[in-house]
N, CA, C and O atoms as a Tripos MOL2 file, in Angstrom:
@<TRIPOS>MOLECULE
protein
  164   163    41     0     0
PROTEIN
NO_CHARGES

@<TRIPOS>ATOM
      1 N         132.9400   83.2530   77.2880 N.3       1 MET1
      2 CA        132.7600   85.0020   77.0880 C.3       1 MET1
      3 C         133.9750   85.5130   78.1400 C.2       1 MET1
      4 O         134.2920   85.0080   79.2170 O.2       1 MET1
      5 N         134.4380   86.4650   77.5880 N.am      2 SER2
      6 CA        135.2140   87.1470   78.5960 C.3       2 SER2
      7 C         135.0490   88.6200   78.6600 C.2       2 SER2
      8 O         134.4630   89.2870   77.8080 O.2       2 SER2
      9 N         135.7570   89.1940   80.0160 N.am      3 GLY3
     10 CA        135.1930   90.3480   79.8420 C.3       3 GLY3
     11 C         134.5420   90.5750   81.4830 C.2       3 GLY3
     12 O         134.7330   89.6290   82.2480 O.2       3 GLY3
     13 N         133.9170   91.5840   81.9390 N.am      4 LYS4
     14 CA        133.4590   91.7940   83.1540 C.3       4 LYS4
     15 C         132.0740   91.9780   83.0720 C.2       4 LYS4
     16 O         131.5090   92.2360   82.0090 O.2       4 LYS4
     17 N         131.4900   91.8530   84.1710 N.am      5 CYS5
     18 CA        130.0310   91.4040   84.8530 C.3       5 CYS5
     19 C         129.7250   92.7770   85.8910 C.2       5 CYS5
     20 O         130.4020   93.1170   86.8620 O.2       5 CYS5
     21 N         128.6260   93.3600   85.4150 N.am      6 ILE6
     22 CA        127.9980   94.2190   86.5830 C.3       6 ILE6
     23 C         126.6360   94.0690   86.6120 C.2       6 ILE6
     24 O         125.7660   94.0580   85.7410 O.2       6 ILE6
     25 N         126.6430   93.9150   88.2300 N.am      7 ILE7
     26 CA        125.1210   93.5880   88.6510 C.3       7 ILE7
     27 C         124.8380   94.6490   89.5190 C.2       7 ILE7
     28 O         125.4730   95.2340   90.3960 O.2       7 ILE7
     29 N         123.7270   94.7400   89.0460 N.am      8 VAL8
     30 CA        123.1700   95.9280   89.7980 C.3       8 VAL8
     31 C         121.9220   95.3860   90.9900 C.2       8 VAL8
     32 O         121.0290   94.6550   90.5630 O.2       8 VAL8
     33 N         121.9270   95.7720   92.4200 N.am      9 MET9
     34 CA        121.1760   95.1210   93.2150 C.3       9 MET9
     35 C         120.4660   96.2400   93.8590 C.2       9 MET9
     36 O         120.7800   97.4300   93.8290 O.2       9 MET9
     37 N         119.3550   95.6260   94.5100 N.am     10 GLY10
     38 CA        118.7160   96.9890   95.6630 C.3      10 GLY10
     39 C         117.3080   96.4410   96.0420 C.2      10 GLY10
     40 O         117.1840   95.2430   95.7870 O.2      10 GLY10
     41 N         116.5060   96.8850   96.4480 N.am     11 VAL11
     42 CA        115.3500   96.6070   96.7830 C.3      11 VAL11
     43 C         114.1760   97.1420   95.5930 C.2      11 VAL11
     44 O         114.3790   98.1630   94.9360 O.2      11 VAL11
     45 N         112.7960   96.2040   95.4080 N.am     12 SER12
     46 CA        111.8130   96.5300   94.3940 C.3      12 SER12
     47 C         111.5460   98.3330   94.1210 C.2      12 SER12
     48 O         111.5050   99.0820   95.0970 O.2      12 SER12
     49 N         111.4280   98.7150   93.1120 N.am     13 GLY13
     50 CA        111.2540   99.7990   93.0890 C.3      13 GLY13
     51 C         112.3240  100.9640   92.8450 C.2      13 GLY13
     52 O         111.8700  102.0660   92.5370 O.2      13 GLY13
     53 N         113.3820  100.8460   92.9310 N.am     14 THR14
     54 CA        114.4480  101.7090   92.9220 C.3      14 THR14
     55 C         115.0350  102.2190   91.9090 C.2      14 THR14
     56 O         115.8190  103.1600   92.0370 O.2      14 THR14
     57 N         114.6640  101.5240   90.4290 N.am     15 GLY15
     58 CA        115.5640  101.7720   89.4330 C.3      15 GLY15
     59 C         116.4530  101.2500   88.9470 C.2      15 GLY15
     60 O         117.0810  101.8470   88.0730 O.2      15 GLY15
     61 N         116.8130   99.9710   89.3390 N.am     16 LYS16
     62 CA        117.6910   99.0900   89.2000 C.3      16 LYS16
     63 C         117.7100   98.9170   87.3780 C.2      16 LYS16
     64 O         118.6970   99.1400   86.6760 O.2      16 LYS16
     65 N         116.3650   98.4700   86.8920 N.am     17 SER17
     66 CA        116.3090   98.0490   85.8180 C.3      17 SER17
     67 C         117.0240   99.3170   84.6780 C.2      17 SER17
     68 O         117.7450   99.0900   83.7070 O.2      17 SER17
     69 N         116.5420  100.6610   85.1830 N.am     18 CYS18
     70 CA        116.5620  101.8190   84.3980 C.3      18 CYS18
     71 C         118.0600  102.0890   84.4100 C.2      18 CYS18
     72 O         118.5480  102.5660   83.3850 O.2      18 CYS18
     73 N         118.7680  101.8610   85.3580 N.am     19 VAL19
     74 CA        120.1510  102.0320   85.7590 C.3      19 VAL19
     75 C         120.6670  100.8110   84.9350 C.2      19 VAL19
     76 O         120.8710  101.2610   83.8080 O.2      19 VAL19
     77 N         120.8720   99.9270   84.9490 N.am     20 GLY20
     78 CA        121.0950   98.3820   84.0690 C.3      20 GLY20
     79 C         121.1660   99.1740   82.7620 C.2      20 GLY20
     80 O         122.2400   99.5140   82.2650 O.2      20 GLY20
     81 N         119.9470   99.4580   82.2170 N.am     21 GLN21
     82 CA        120.1080   99.3260   80.6910 C.3      21 GLN21
     83 C         120.4710  100.6620   80.4180 C.2      21 GLN21
     84 O         120.7370  100.9590   79.2540 O.2      21 GLN21
     85 N         120.5310  101.6400   81.4420 N.am     22 ALA22
     86 CA        121.5260  102.9460   80.8900 C.3      22 ALA22
     87 C         123.1280  102.5180   80.9510 C.2      22 ALA22
     88 O         123.9930  103.0400   80.2480 O.2      22 ALA22
     89 N         123.3210  101.6470   81.7600 N.am     23 LEU23
     90 CA        124.8150  101.0840   81.7750 C.3      23 LEU23
     91 C         125.2950  100.3240   80.4840 C.2      23 LEU23
     92 O         126.4240  100.3300   79.9930 O.2      23 LEU23
     93 N         124.1580   99.6650   80.0520 N.am     24 ALA24
     94 CA        124.6660   98.5010   78.9900 C.3      24 ALA24
     95 C         124.5320   99.3840   78.1710 C.2      24 ALA24
     96 O         125.4010   99.1350   77.3350 O.2      24 ALA24
     97 N         123.7640  100.6600   77.7240 N.am     25 LEU25
     98 CA        123.7730  101.6050   76.2690 C.3      25 LEU25
     99 C         125.3790  102.3500   76.4560 C.2      25 LEU25
    100 O         126.1660  102.5120   75.5230 O.2      25 LEU25
    101 N         125.5700  102.6550   77.5650 N.am     26 ALA26
    102 CA        126.8610  103.5350   77.5840 C.3      26 ALA26
    103 C         128.0770  102.4750   77.3610 C.2      26 ALA26
    104 O         129.1500  102.9830   77.0350 O.2      26 ALA26
    105 N         128.0460  101.5310   77.4530 N.am     27 LEU27
    106 CA        129.1930  100.4110   77.6180 C.3      27 LEU27
    107 C         128.8690   99.5240   76.5170 C.2      27 LEU27
    108 O         129.3910   98.4190   76.6630 O.2      27 LEU27
    109 N         128.2810   99.6310   75.6210 N.am     28 ASP28
    110 CA        128.0180   98.8310   74.8470 C.3      28 ASP28
    111 C         127.7560   97.3790   75.2900 C.2      28 ASP28
    112 O         128.2950   96.4210   74.7360 O.2      28 ASP28
    113 N         127.0810   97.2940   76.1000 N.am     29 ALA29
    114 CA        126.9360   95.7470   76.7690 C.3      29 ALA29
    115 C         125.5850   95.2200   76.5980 C.2      29 ALA29
    116 O         124.7160   96.0040   76.2170 O.2      29 ALA29
    117 N         125.2530   93.8580   76.8540 N.am     30 LYS30
    118 CA        124.2520   93.1360   76.9110 C.3      30 LYS30
    119 C         123.5670   93.5500   78.3030 C.2      30 LYS30
    120 O         124.1920   93.6460   79.3590 O.2      30 LYS30
    121 N         122.3770   93.7490   78.1720 N.am     31 PHE31
    122 CA        121.5620   94.1220   79.6500 C.3      31 PHE31
    123 C         120.9040   92.9550   79.6460 C.2      31 PHE31
    124 O         120.6620   92.4850   78.5350 O.2      31 PHE31
    125 N         120.3760   92.0710   81.0560 N.am     32 ILE32
    126 CA        119.7230   91.2170   81.3770 C.3      32 ILE32
    127 C         118.9600   91.3960   82.5750 C.2      32 ILE32
    128 O         119.4580   91.2770   83.6940 O.2      32 ILE32
    129 N         117.6990   91.6940   82.3520 N.am     33 ASP33
    130 CA        116.7590   91.8220   83.4810 C.3      33 ASP33
    131 C         116.4440   90.5940   84.2090 C.2      33 ASP33
    132 O         116.0380   89.5930   83.6200 O.2      33 ASP33
    133 N         116.6660   90.6570   85.8050 N.am     34 GLY34
    134 CA        116.4450   89.5780   86.5740 C.3      34 GLY34
    135 C         115.0570   89.4800   86.5210 C.2      34 GLY34
    136 O         114.5980   88.4180   86.9430 O.2      34 GLY34
    137 N         114.2500   90.3340   86.1020 N.am     35 ASP35
    138 CA        112.7450   89.9480   86.3880 C.3      35 ASP35
    139 C         112.5330   89.1920   85.2080 C.2      35 ASP35
    140 O         111.4510   88.6080   85.1440 O.2      35 ASP35
    141 N         113.4380   89.0510   84.1180 N.am     36 ASP36
    142 CA        113.0010   87.9710   83.0930 C.3      36 ASP36
    143 C         113.3440   86.3850   83.3080 C.2      36 ASP36
    144 O         113.1340   85.3200   82.7270 O.2      36 ASP36
    145 N         113.8790   86.7770   84.2760 N.am     37 LEU37
    146 CA        114.4630   85.4680   84.9910 C.3      37 LEU37
    147 C         113.5750   84.3510   85.7340 C.2      37 LEU37
    148 O         113.8170   83.1440   85.7450 O.2      37 LEU37
    149 N         112.5360   84.9810   86.3280 N.am     38 HIS38
    150 CA        111.6190   84.5670   87.4660 C.3      38 HIS38
    151 C         110.4620   83.8560   86.8430 C.2      38 HIS38
    152 O         109.7140   84.2540   85.9510 O.2      38 HIS38
    153 N         110.4660   82.5690   87.5810 N.am     39 LEU39
    154 CA        109.3520   81.5550   86.4750 C.3      39 LEU39
    155 C         108.1580   81.7470   87.2860 C.2      39 LEU39
    156 O         108.1170   81.7130   88.5160 O.2      39 LEU39
    157 N         107.3630   81.9140   86.6300 N.am     40 GLU40
    158 CA        105.6830   82.1330   87.0860 C.3      40 GLU40
    159 C         105.2300   80.8980   87.5520 C.2      40 GLU40
    160 O         105.2330   79.9330   86.7870 O.2      40 GLU40
    161 N         104.7470   80.7740   88.9830 N.am     41 ARG41
    162 CA        103.6450   79.8580   89.3700 C.3      41 ARG41
    163 C         102.3320   80.0520   89.3020 C.2      41 ARG41
    164 O         101.5580   79.1700   89.6720 O.2      41 ARG41
@<TRIPOS>BOND
     1     1     2 1
     2     2     3 1
     3     3     4 2
     4     3     5 am
     5     5     6 1
     6     6     7 1
     7     7     8 2
     8     7     9 am
     9     9    10 1
    10    10    11 1
    11    11    12 2
    12    11    13 am
    13    13    14 1
    14    14    15 1
    15    15    16 2
    16    15    17 am
    17    17    18 1
    18    18    19 1
    19    19    20 2
    20    19    21 am
    21    21    22 1
    22    22    23 1
    23    23    24 2
    24    23    25 am
    25    25    26 1
    26    26    27 1
    27    27    28 2
    28    27    29 am
    29    29    30 1
    30    30    31 1
    31    31    32 2
    32    31    33 am
    33    33    34 1
    34    34    35 1
    35    35    36 2
    36    35    37 am
    37    37    38 1
    38    38    39 1
    39    39    40 2
    40    39    41 am
    41    41    42 1
    42    42    43 1
    43    43    44 2
    44    43    45 am
    45    45    46 1
    46    46    47 1
    47    47    48 2
    48    47    49 am
    49    49    50 1
    50    50    51 1
    51    51    52 2
    52    51    53 am
    53    53    54 1
    54    54    55 1
    55    55    56 2
    56    55    57 am
    57    57    58 1
    58    58    59 1
    59    59    60 2
    60    59    61 am
    61    61    62 1
    62    62    63 1
    63    63    64 2
    64    63    65 am
    65    65    66 1
    66    66    67 1
    67    67    68 2
    68    67    69 am
    69    69    70 1
    70    70    71 1
    71    71    72 2
    72    71    73 am
    73    73    74 1
    74    74    75 1
    75    75    76 2
    76    75    77 am
    77    77    78 1
    78    78    79 1
    79    79    80 2
    80    79    81 am
    81    81    82 1
    82    82    83 1
    83    83    84 2
    84    83    85 am
    85    85    86 1
    86    86    87 1
    87    87    88 2
    88    87    89 am
    89    89    90 1
    90    90    91 1
    91    91    92 2
    92    91    93 am
    93    93    94 1
    94    94    95 1
    95    95    96 2
    96    95    97 am
    97    97    98 1
    98    98    99 1
    99    99   100 2
   100    99   101 am
   101   101   102 1
   102   102   103 1
   103   103   104 2
   104   103   105 am
   105   105   106 1
   106   106   107 1
   107   107   108 2
   108   107   109 am
   109   109   110 1
   110   110   111 1
   111   111   112 2
   112   111   113 am
   113   113   114 1
   114   114   115 1
   115   115   116 2
   116   115   117 am
   117   117   118 1
   118   118   119 1
   119   119   120 2
   120   119   121 am
   121   121   122 1
   122   122   123 1
   123   123   124 2
   124   123   125 am
   125   125   126 1
   126   126   127 1
   127   127   128 2
   128   127   129 am
   129   129   130 1
   130   130   131 1
   131   131   132 2
   132   131   133 am
   133   133   134 1
   134   134   135 1
   135   135   136 2
   136   135   137 am
   137   137   138 1
   138   138   139 1
   139   139   140 2
   140   139   141 am
   141   141   142 1
   142   142   143 1
   143   143   144 2
   144   143   145 am
   145   145   146 1
   146   146   147 1
   147   147   148 2
   148   147   149 am
   149   149   150 1
   150   150   151 1
   151   151   152 2
   152   151   153 am
   153   153   154 1
   154   154   155 1
   155   155   156 2
   156   155   157 am
   157   157   158 1
   158   158   159 1
   159   159   160 2
   160   159   161 am
   161   161   162 1
   162   162   163 1
   163   163   164 2
@<TRIPOS>SUBSTRUCTURE
     1 MET1         2 RESIDUE 1 A MET
     2 SER2         6 RESIDUE 1 A SER
     3 GLY3        10 RESIDUE 1 A GLY
     4 LYS4        14 RESIDUE 1 A LYS
     5 CYS5        18 RESIDUE 1 A CYS
     6 ILE6        22 RESIDUE 1 A ILE
     7 ILE7        26 RESIDUE 1 A ILE
     8 VAL8        30 RESIDUE 1 A VAL
     9 MET9        34 RESIDUE 1 A MET
    10 GLY10       38 RESIDUE 1 A GLY
    11 VAL11       42 RESIDUE 1 A VAL
    12 SER12       46 RESIDUE 1 A SER
    13 GLY13       50 RESIDUE 1 A GLY
    14 THR14       54 RESIDUE 1 A THR
    15 GLY15       58 RESIDUE 1 A GLY
    16 LYS16       62 RESIDUE 1 A LYS
    17 SER17       66 RESIDUE 1 A SER
    18 CYS18       70 RESIDUE 1 A CYS
    19 VAL19       74 RESIDUE 1 A VAL
    20 GLY20       78 RESIDUE 1 A GLY
    21 GLN21       82 RESIDUE 1 A GLN
    22 ALA22       86 RESIDUE 1 A ALA
    23 LEU23       90 RESIDUE 1 A LEU
    24 ALA24       94 RESIDUE 1 A ALA
    25 LEU25       98 RESIDUE 1 A LEU
    26 ALA26      102 RESIDUE 1 A ALA
    27 LEU27      106 RESIDUE 1 A LEU
    28 ASP28      110 RESIDUE 1 A ASP
    29 ALA29      114 RESIDUE 1 A ALA
    30 LYS30      118 RESIDUE 1 A LYS
    31 PHE31      122 RESIDUE 1 A PHE
    32 ILE32      126 RESIDUE 1 A ILE
    33 ASP33      130 RESIDUE 1 A ASP
    34 GLY34      134 RESIDUE 1 A GLY
    35 ASP35      138 RESIDUE 1 A ASP
    36 ASP36      142 RESIDUE 1 A ASP
    37 LEU37      146 RESIDUE 1 A LEU
    38 HIS38      150 RESIDUE 1 A HIS
    39 LEU39      154 RESIDUE 1 A LEU
    40 GLU40      158 RESIDUE 1 A GLU
    41 ARG41      162 RESIDUE 1 A ARG
């Protein structure tokens, strides 16, 4: 894979997922939500 990776960071409840989805849409890029990468215990 080539190109750039944009990481949006911040505390819970600040809109990171909304911003990430909007960026992905505007840049025609893939959006990966970090919440989906957490393992449930």
